[in-house]
TORLUM-903623 format. One line per 5 residues: number of its first residue (from 1); for each residue x, y, z of N, C-alpha, C, CB. Coordinates in Angstrom, 1 decimal. Glycine has a CB too. Layout:
NUM> X,Y,Z,X,Y,Z,X,Y,Z,X,Y,Z; ...
***
This chain:
1> 0.9,-1.2,0.0,0.0,0.0,0.0,0.9,1.2,0.0,-1.0,0.0,1.2; 0.5,2.2,-0.8,1.3,3.4,-0.9,0.9,4.4,0.2,1.2,4.0,-2.3; 1.7,5.4,0.4,1.3,6.5,1.3,0.0,7.2,0.9,2.5,7.5,1.5; -0.1,7.4,-0.4,-1.3,8.0,-1.0,-2.5,7.2,-0.6,-1.2,8.2,-2.5; -2.5,5.9,-0.9,-3.6,5.0,-0.6,-3.9,4.9,0.9,-3.3,3.6,-1.1
6> -2.9,4.9,1.7,-3.1,4.8,3.2,-3.7,6.1,3.7,-1.7,4.6,3.9; -3.3,7.3,3.1,-3.9,8.6,3.5,-5.3,8.6,3.1,-3.1,9.7,2.9; -5.6,8.1,1.9,-7.0,8.1,1.5,-7.9,7.2,2.4,-7.1,7.6,0.0; -7.3,6.1,2.9,-8.0,5.2,3.8,-8.2,5.9,5.1,-7.2,3.9,4.0; -7.2,6.6,5.7,-7.3,7.3,6.9,-8.4,8.4,6.8,-6.0,7.9,7.3
11> -8.4,9.2,5.7,-9.3,10.2,5.5,-10.7,9.6,5.4,-9.0,11.0,4.2; -10.9,8.5,4.8,-12.2,7.9,4.7,-12.7,7.4,6.1,-12.2,6.6,3.7; -11.8,6.9,6.9,-12.2,6.4,8.2,-12.6,7.7,9.1,-11.0,5.7,8.9; -11.8,8.7,9.0,-12.1,9.9,9.7,-13.4,10.5,9.3,-10.9,11.0,9.6; -13.6,10.5,8.0,-14.9,11.0,7.5,-16.1,10.2,8.0,-14.9,11.0,5.9
16> -16.0,8.9,8.1,-17.0,8.1,8.6,-17.3,8.4,10.1,-16.7,6.6,8.5; -16.2,8.6,10.9,-16.3,8.9,12.3,-17.0,10.3,12.5,-15.0,8.9,13.0; -16.6,11.2,11.6,-17.1,12.6,11.7,-18.6,12.6,11.3,-16.4,13.5,10.7; -19.0,11.7,10.4,-20.4,11.6,10.0,-21.2,11.0,11.1,-20.5,10.7,8.7; -20.8,10.0,11.8,-21.5,9.4,13.0,-21.6,10.5,14.1,-20.7,8.2,13.5
21> -20.5,11.2,14.3,-20.5,12.3,15.3,-21.5,13.4,15.0,-19.1,12.9,15.5; -21.5,13.7,13.7,-22.5,14.8,13.2,-23.9,14.3,13.5,-22.2,15.1,11.7; -24.2,13.1,13.1,-25.6,12.6,13.3,-25.9,12.5,14.8,-25.7,11.1,12.7; -25.0,12.1,15.6,-25.3,12.0,17.0,-25.5,13.4,17.7,-24.2,11.3,17.8; -24.6,14.3,17.3,-24.8,15.7,17.8,-26.0,16.3,17.3,-23.6,16.5,17.4
26> -26.4,16.1,16.1,-27.7,16.7,15.6,-28.9,16.2,16.3,-27.8,16.4,14.1; -28.8,14.9,16.6,-29.9,14.2,17.4,-30.0,14.8,18.8,-29.7,12.7,17.4; -28.8,14.9,19.4,-28.8,15.5,20.8,-29.3,16.9,20.8,-27.3,15.4,21.3; -28.9,17.7,19.8,-29.4,19.1,19.7,-30.9,19.2,19.6,-28.7,19.8,18.5; -31.4,18.3,18.8,-32.9,18.2,18.7,-33.5,17.9,20.1,-33.3,17.1,17.7
31> -32.9,17.0,20.8,-33.4,16.6,22.1,-33.3,17.8,23.1,-32.7,15.4,22.7; -32.2,18.6,23.0,-32.0,19.7,23.8,-33.1,20.8,23.5,-30.6,20.4,23.6; -33.4,21.0,22.2,-34.4,21.9,21.8,-35.8,21.5,22.3,-34.5,22.0,20.2; -36.1,20.2,22.3,-37.4,19.7,22.8,-37.4,19.9,24.3,-37.5,18.2,22.5; -36.3,19.6,25.0,-36.3,19.8,26.5,-36.4,21.3,26.8,-34.9,19.3,27.0
36> -35.8,22.2,26.0,-35.9,23.6,26.3,-37.3,24.1,26.1,-35.0,24.4,25.2; -38.0,23.6,25.1,-39.4,24.0,25.0,-40.3,23.5,26.1,-40.0,23.5,23.6; -40.0,22.3,26.6,-40.7,21.8,27.7,-40.5,22.6,29.0,-40.3,20.3,28.0; -39.2,23.0,29.2,-38.9,23.9,30.3,-39.6,25.2,30.2,-37.4,24.0,30.4; -39.6,25.8,29.0,-40.3,27.1,28.8,-41.7,27.0,29.2,-40.1,27.6,27.4
41> -42.4,25.9,28.8,-43.8,25.7,29.1,-44.0,25.5,30.6,-44.3,24.4,28.4; -43.1,24.8,31.3,-43.2,24.7,32.7,-43.0,26.0,33.4,-42.2,23.6,33.2; -42.1,26.8,32.9,-41.9,28.2,33.5,-43.2,29.0,33.4,-40.7,28.9,32.7; -43.9,28.9,32.2,-45.1,29.6,32.1,-46.2,29.1,33.1,-45.7,29.5,30.6; -46.2,27.8,33.3,-47.2,27.3,34.3,-46.8,27.8,35.6,-47.1,25.7,34.3
46> -45.5,27.8,36.0,-45.1,28.3,37.3,-45.4,29.7,37.5,-43.6,28.0,37.5; -45.3,30.5,36.4,-45.6,32.0,36.5,-47.1,32.1,36.7,-45.2,32.7,35.1; -47.9,31.3,36.1,-49.3,31.4,36.3,-49.7,31.1,37.7,-50.1,30.5,35.4; -49.1,30.0,38.3,-49.3,29.6,39.7,-48.9,30.8,40.6,-48.6,28.3,40.0; -47.8,31.4,40.4,-47.3,32.5,41.2,-48.3,33.6,41.2,-46.0,33.0,40.8
51> -48.8,34.0,40.0,-49.8,35.1,39.9,-51.1,34.7,40.6,-50.1,35.4,38.4; -51.5,33.5,40.4,-52.8,33.1,41.1,-52.6,33.1,42.6,-53.3,31.7,40.6; -51.5,32.6,43.1,-51.2,32.6,44.6,-51.1,34.0,45.1,-50.0,31.8,44.9; -50.6,34.9,44.4,-50.5,36.3,44.8,-51.9,36.9,45.0,-49.7,37.2,43.8; -52.8,36.4,44.3,-54.2,36.9,44.4,-55.2,36.0,45.1,-54.8,37.2,43.0
56> -54.6,35.0,45.9,-55.5,34.0,46.6,-56.3,34.7,47.6,-54.6,32.9,47.3; -57.7,34.6,47.5,-58.6,35.3,48.4,-58.7,34.8,49.8,-59.9,35.3,47.8; -58.2,33.6,50.1,-58.2,32.9,51.4,-59.6,32.6,51.9,-57.6,33.8,52.5; -60.6,33.5,51.8,-61.9,33.3,52.2,-62.9,33.7,51.1,-62.3,34.0,53.5; -64.0,33.0,51.1,-65.2,33.4,50.3,-66.3,33.4,51.2,-65.5,32.5,49.0
61> -66.7,34.6,51.6,-67.8,34.7,52.7,-67.2,34.2,54.0,-69.0,33.9,52.3; -67.8,33.2,54.6,-67.3,32.7,55.8,-66.5,31.4,55.7,-68.5,32.4,56.8; -66.3,31.0,54.4,-65.5,29.8,54.2,-64.1,30.0,53.8,-66.3,28.9,53.1; -63.2,29.2,54.3,-61.8,29.3,53.9,-61.7,28.5,52.6,-60.9,28.7,55.0; -60.8,28.9,51.8,-60.7,28.3,50.4,-59.4,27.4,50.3,-60.7,29.3,49.4
66> -59.4,26.5,49.4,-58.3,25.6,49.1,-57.2,26.3,48.3,-58.8,24.3,48.4; -56.0,26.5,48.8,-55.0,27.1,48.0,-54.5,26.3,46.8,-53.8,27.5,48.9; -54.6,25.0,46.9,-54.2,24.1,45.8,-55.1,24.3,44.6,-54.1,22.7,46.2; -56.4,24.2,44.8,-57.4,24.3,43.7,-57.2,25.7,43.1,-58.8,24.1,44.2; -57.0,26.7,43.9,-56.9,28.1,43.4,-55.6,28.2,42.5,-56.9,29.1,44.5
71> -54.5,27.7,43.1,-53.2,27.8,42.4,-53.2,27.0,41.1,-52.1,27.2,43.3; -53.8,25.9,41.0,-53.8,25.0,39.8,-54.8,25.5,38.8,-54.1,23.6,40.2; -56.0,25.9,39.2,-57.0,26.1,38.2,-57.8,27.4,38.5,-58.0,25.0,38.2; -57.4,28.2,39.5,-58.1,29.4,39.9,-59.6,29.0,40.2,-58.1,30.5,38.8; -59.7,27.9,40.9,-61.0,27.3,41.2,-61.3,27.6,42.7,-61.1,25.8,40.9
76> -62.5,28.1,43.0,-62.8,28.3,44.4,-63.5,27.1,45.0,-63.8,29.5,44.5; -62.7,26.4,45.9,-63.1,25.2,46.5,-63.1,25.4,48.0,-62.3,24.0,46.1; -64.2,25.4,48.7,-64.2,25.6,50.2,-63.5,24.5,50.9,-65.6,25.9,50.7; -62.8,24.8,52.0,-62.3,23.8,52.9,-63.4,23.5,53.9,-61.0,24.3,53.6; -63.6,22.2,54.2,-64.6,21.7,55.1,-63.9,21.0,56.3,-65.6,20.8,54.5
81> -64.5,20.9,57.5,-63.9,20.2,58.5,-63.6,18.8,58.1,-64.8,20.2,59.8; -62.4,18.3,58.4,-61.9,17.0,58.0,-62.7,15.9,58.7,-60.4,16.8,58.3; -63.2,16.2,60.0,-64.0,15.2,60.7,-64.9,16.0,61.6,-63.2,14.2,61.4; -65.9,15.4,62.1,-66.8,16.1,63.1,-66.2,16.1,64.5,-68.2,15.4,63.1; -65.1,15.4,64.7,-64.5,15.3,66.0,-63.6,16.4,66.3,-63.8,14.0,66.2
86> -63.1,17.1,65.3,-62.1,18.1,65.5,-62.4,19.3,64.6,-60.7,17.6,65.3; -62.1,20.5,65.1,-62.3,21.7,64.3,-60.9,22.3,63.8,-63.1,22.7,65.0; -59.8,21.6,64.1,-58.5,22.1,63.7,-58.0,21.5,62.4,-57.6,22.0,64.8; -58.7,20.6,61.7,-58.3,20.0,60.5,-59.3,20.3,59.4,-58.0,18.5,60.6; -58.8,20.9,58.3,-59.7,21.2,57.2,-59.3,20.5,56.0,-59.7,22.8,56.9
91> -60.3,20.1,55.2,-60.0,19.2,54.0,-60.8,19.8,52.8,-60.5,17.8,54.3; -60.1,19.8,51.6,-60.7,20.1,50.4,-61.3,18.9,49.8,-59.7,20.8,49.4; -62.6,18.9,49.5,-63.3,17.7,49.0,-63.0,17.5,47.5,-64.8,17.9,49.2; -62.4,18.5,46.8,-62.1,18.4,45.4,-60.7,17.7,45.2,-62.1,19.8,44.8; -59.6,18.3,45.8,-58.3,17.8,45.6,-57.7,17.1,46.8,-57.4,18.9,45.2
96> -58.4,17.0,47.9,-58.0,16.3,49.1,-56.9,17.0,49.8,-57.7,14.9,48.8; -56.6,18.3,49.6,-55.7,19.0,50.3,-56.2,19.1,51.8,-55.5,20.5,49.8; -55.3,18.9,52.7,-55.7,18.9,54.1,-54.7,19.8,54.9,-55.7,17.5,54.8; -55.3,20.6,55.8,-54.5,21.5,56.6,-54.9,21.3,58.0,-54.6,23.0,56.2; -53.9,21.2,58.9,-54.1,21.1,60.3,-53.6,22.3,61.0,-53.5,19.8,60.9
101> -54.4,22.9,61.8,-53.9,24.1,62.6,-53.9,23.8,64.0,-54.9,25.3,62.3; -52.8,24.1,64.6,-52.6,23.9,66.1,-53.6,24.8,66.8,-51.2,24.1,66.6; -54.3,24.2,67.8,-55.1,25.1,68.7,-54.3,25.9,69.6,-56.2,24.2,69.5; -54.9,26.8,70.3,-54.1,27.7,71.2,-53.5,26.8,72.3,-55.0,28.8,71.8; -54.2,25.8,72.8,-53.7,25.0,73.9,-52.5,24.2,73.4,-54.8,24.0,74.4
106> -52.6,23.7,72.2,-51.5,22.9,71.6,-50.3,23.8,71.3,-51.9,22.2,70.3; -50.5,25.0,70.8,-49.4,25.9,70.4,-48.7,26.4,71.7,-49.8,27.0,69.5; -49.5,26.7,72.8,-49.0,27.1,74.0,-48.1,26.1,74.6,-50.1,27.5,75.0; -48.5,24.8,74.5,-47.7,23.7,75.1,-46.5,23.5,74.3,-48.6,22.5,75.1; -46.5,23.8,73.0,-45.3,23.5,72.2,-44.2,24.6,72.3,-45.7,23.4,70.7
111> -44.5,25.7,73.0,-43.6,26.8,73.1,-42.5,26.4,74.2,-44.3,28.1,73.5; -42.8,25.5,75.0,-41.8,25.2,76.1,-40.8,24.3,75.7,-42.6,24.6,77.3
***
């Protein structure tokens, strides 16, 4: 084999490797673009949640409202007592968000 033929062979091999690298990098770039668009969409969702939470009304009349339903869909869902035995736990019947509030006796005891 001559130097000329060997150089042609090396160039052909390098070209094949470069072609594979080009294909792989192009595919990866497409995946990055897709991922970027997904992240942009998630940022918009988060921005909407932040805006809704900034305007959360807490109460509608005498009823406390579910912050999760409001944040996700700007839906007014009242919180109801979680059970008839206690008045310090409230539950959303739509999304099942539950909040427990310490009573004055419990919070006074926890300060020590």
